[in-house]
N, C-alpha and C positions, 0 to 999 in steps of 0.2 A: 504494500500500500504506500502510495506517495502522498505526502502531506506538506503543505506550505504553512510555515509558522512565523509569527512575529518575533523579530529579534531586535535588540538595541545596538546601535552603532557605537562602539567604544573608541575607535580611532580610525582616521583615514590613512590609507597606505598608498604607495606608488602603484602605477599601472591599473587604475580604476579598481582597486581592491580596498576593503575595509575590514577591520577587526570587529567582530560582533560577539555578543554574549548570547549563548543558547542554553538557558537553564543552568548557568554557572560555568559552562564550557565556553572558552574563547577560541574562535576560529577566524581565519581569513576567508572572505567570500568576495565574489565579483559584484561590483556595483555599476558595471558598465551599462546596464539596461535602465538605470534610474538617474534622473537629473537632479542636481542640487542636493545631494546627500550631505548631511552635516553630522558631526558628533552629537549624540543624544537623540537623533531621529530613530524611529522604529521603521523597519522595512519588513516586507513579507519575503521569507527565504524559502527557496525550493531548489534542492539539489545543487547547492553551492552558489546560486545566483539570487541576488535581490531582485524581486520583480516589480515592486512599487513601494512607495512610502505609505504608512498607515498612521492614522491619528493615534497619539499616545494613549488616550483613554480607551479606545477600542482595543489597542494592543494589550493593555493591562487587563481588560475584561476577558479577552481571549486566553491570555496566559493564566489568569485566575481559574477559568473553567478547566483548562488542561490540568492544573495543579489539583483542583477539586476532584477530578476524575482519576487522579493518581497516574496520569500518563505523561506529564511533562518530562520526567526523568527518562522514560523510555523513548519519547520522541526526540529528546536532545541527543541521546546515545545513537539513535538511528540516523539523525541528521548529521552528526559528527562522523559517522562511519561512511556516509555518502560523499563527504568532502575529500 
């Protein structure tokens, strides 16, 4: 199953890459598909690529739902494995 999840941009890197936080795991991902990404933004991540920016409140609600379901850790592990 493939899933796109909200992640917070921790740092911008060279070559259209950014360091993001995925449930406590930090990974470099491509931000080439999204314009004007800044540190602190939330983006939707799928298979190592940021697809678009997401409102911080919506991102927090989505992450809270994942955590409530006990799946955030599993999703983060699967996402990290795909990178």
